[in-house]
N, C-alpha and C positions, 0 to 999 in steps of 0.2 A: 403521456402519463407523468405525473409529477413525482418522479423518483428523485430523491435529493442526493443520494450517494451511498457509500458503504457505511453500514452500521456495525458489522462484526464479521469475522471469519471464524469458522469452527474447525478445529483439527482433532483427529483421533490418533493418538500416538502410543507407542509401546512404553517409552520411558517418560512418564509424566513429570517426575522430579527434575530430570535433565532439561526438559523443555520449559518447565516453569522457571528454573534458574536462568535460562537464556533470556526469557521475556523480561524478567526483573532486571537483569544486567543491561538489557536493551533500553530500559527506562520506563517500562509500563508499570502501573500500580496494581498489585494483586488485590482482588476483591473476592471474598468467600472462597478462598483457595484451600484445598485439602489434598490428600493422597490420590483422590480420583480425578483431580483437575480443578478448574475454576475459571474465573474471569480476570483478564488483565487489561487495564484501561489506559487509554491516553487521557490527556487533560480534559477533553470534552466528553468523555464517557464512551466513545467508540472503542471497540475492544477486539481482542483475540480471546476466543473461548477454547479451553483445553479440556480434553476428556481422554479416557483410555480408549484404545483402538476398538476394544470389544464392548464398549458401552452400548447397551441395547437401545438407548434413547437417540442415538445418532442415526442419520440417514445412511443407507447402504454405501459402502465405499465404491470408488471408481474401480474398474477392472485392471488397475495398475498399482504401483507401490505408493501412489500419492496419499498423503495424510490429510489433505483438505477434504472435509466432509460436508461443508455448507458455506455458501456465501450469502450473507444477509444484507439486504438493501433497506435503507430507511426511506419512507415515503412521507409526503406532506400531510396527508389526512386520510380518514377512513374511506372517503369516496374513491381515492386512488387505489386503496386495497381492494375495494369492491370491483373496480374496473379491471384490475389485474386478474382477480379471481374469475371474472366473467370471460376475459380474453383467453387466458391460458386454459380455463376449464373446458373450452370447446374441443380440445384434442388430447388432454392429459389429466391425470389425477391432480387435484389441488386440495390440500388438507388445511383446515382451520385448526390451529393448535390452541391449547388452553390459555396461552398468554395473549391471544388475540392476533397472532401473526399467521401468515400464510406459509406453506411449504410445498414445493413442487420441484420439477427438474427442467433444465433447458434441453434443447434438441440434441445435445451431445452427452447428456447424462450427468452434468454437474448439478448437484442439489442447490436449490435457491430458497431463500427465505425473504419475506417482505413484512415490514411492520412500520407502524407510525413512529417516526423518529422523535426522540426527545433528548437531543444532545444538550450538555451543559453549555451555556453561553460563555465564551472566552472574552476577557477584557485586556489581554496582554497587548503590548505593542510589538510590531515587527522590528527586526534588527535595524538600527539607525546608523547612517553613515554620513560623515561630514565630507563635503567636496567643494572645490572652488566653483563659483558660478551659480550656486544655489544657497538658499538659507540653510544655516546649520540645523541638522536634525537632532543633535544632542545639545543640551544647554551648556553654557560655559562651565568648565570644571567637572562636567559629568564624564566619567571614564568609559571608554569603549571596551576595555578589558578589565574584568574583575577576577583576579586569581583566587578569590575566596568564595566565588559564587558556587552554588550546588550544581551538580551535573544537569545539563538541560534535559527536559522531559519531552517526549513525543506529544504533539498537540492533538492530532486528529488522524484517523485512518484515511489514507490517501487513495491508494489504488491496489489492485491485484492483477497479476499477469498469469494467464493460462497458457499451457501447452495444449493445442487442440489438433485432432487428426483431420478436421475438415473446416478450415477457417472461413470459407465462403458460407457454409451452412450456419456456422456459429454467428457470423456477422449479421446474416439475414434475420436470425431469430431475435437478436437484441435490437436491431433496427426496426423490423416490421412488427414485432409483437410487443416490445416494451418501449419503443420510442427513443432508443439511444441514437446518438449522432456520431458519425465518424469525423474526428477532428483532423487527423493526419494518418498516413499509411506508409508502411515499408513494403515495397513491391515484393510480391511472392512470399511475404512473411506474415503480415497481418495488420489490423487496424488498431489505432488508438481511439477509444470510444468514451463518451460521457452521456449520462442520462439527462433528460430534459430539464430537470430541476437543479442541475449543477453546472457551474461555469469552469471548473477545473479542466485543464487540457484533456485529462483522461482519468477515469476511475477504473477502466478495464482496458488492458492491452492483450491481444491474443496472437500467438505465434504458431504457425503451421509446423507440426512435427509428426513423426511416425506415431501410430496408435499406442505403442507401448510406453510412450513418454507422457501420455495425457495426465494433466494435473496442474498443480500450482508451481509456477517458476519462481515468483517472488511476490512478497507484499511489502508495503511500506507505510510509514506514518509521516505526516508533515511536521517539520521542525520550524522554529521561529526565524531562521535565516541561515545563510551559509556558515557563519561562525558556529552555530549550534550543530550543524551537520558535522563540521570538522571536529568540534569538541567531543560530541557523542561518539563519533567514529574512533577518535583517538583513544577514548576510554575503553571501547570494545577491544582495540588492539592490545592495550595494556592489560586487560583481563584475560588475554590469551586467545581471543577469537580470531579466526582467519579472515582477512580481507579478501574479497573475491574480485571487486571492480570498484575503483575509485580511490580517493575522492575526485570528482570532476563535475562537469556541467553538461547536461544533455542539450541537443538542438531542438528536437520535437518536445515541446513542453517547457523548455528553458530551465528546468529544475536542476538544482544542484543535487548530487547523488553520492552515496557511498553504500556499497553492497557487501554483505558478509555471508559466509557459510553458516548453516544452522542445523540443529538436530531435527528439524522438521522435514528434512529431505528437499528443501527449497532454499532459496536465498531470501534474506531479509535486508531491507534497504532503509536508509534515512533519506528524506528529500526535503527541499525547501525552495520557495520562490517559484512556484509553478505558474505558467501563463493561464489567463482566464479568457474564455471565448464565448461569443453569442451567435445568433443566427446569421449575422453578416459575415462570419468567417468562412473562407473558402479553403477546403482541405488541401493540404500539400501531399505529394508523394515522392519518395526517394528510394533508391536502392539501399538496402541495409549494409552497413559496413562501418569501419572505424571512423571514417571522415564524416559520415552522416549521423552518427549516434552521439557524438560529443564534440564540444568546442575545444576542450582541453581535458587532460587527465593527469593527476598527480599520483604520487606514491608515498605512503607513510614511511617516515624515517625516525630513528631515535633523535631526541633533542640534541642540538649541537650548538656550540658557540665558536666563532672563528678565531680560535687561539691555538689551533693545532690541526692535524689531519682529520678529515671526516671519519666517523665511525666505520668500522669494517662492515661490509654488506653481509647480512645474515641470510641463510637459506630460507 
């Protein structure tokens, strides 16, 4: 099935204003936002949709504290929507909504949506680096650092990570019923998966947990390169948000990362420079741990100049 990737994630929360402020500070653009919620977009139009927890238009919540209410995937065409409806309609309710999208649930109860994707085309360049031995990527006199540049913006919704009580059952559903491919795997933890129409290393990662933790562990948007990850993360720190993990660079996926705590009850990440794969790729497997999850890991510090002692470490 030609599922292209994530189109949107839908959250139902108690404090809409707090969550809205977080998404704006993260760099998303508010669209039609009000006291009851709204849409917060990356540069290509993929988005986080925010609503009150008791909004009757939302799918039922998971039987946990998770605020994630629906994961919406974009598909290439109407024929793919029809194929998904026929496949999943064999053993569960599938609803056609007024906007032409499908709504259903996976085998573990996560609400799913599918719609023909219409992302805005992006024409930006990736981060350019000059290095000996290759042609210069930046023209002569073009600066690699612009201290007057506006804060970098998230470009595209990258992936979502689920805590699941039965990872084997969940993986089988996405592989057998929706055509997802497992790119890599952490032993006894879970798979990194991508849909057939996407070459990103993963759009879905699932982690085996006890049932009471079921829900969203984190979501992330792609940035334009590692400098944008660092700049955006630095700005979040300066705004008072707590860094959870990073900055660093993962091994599976090779993506740069920086995770933050959030009022959504999950973590929110910036990522950049993720590997792409096709059908020739052979999935790897590794034990999960510090050595297998990152090549290196940094820690944010106050700016410093070598003219005296480093700043005192803050708690």
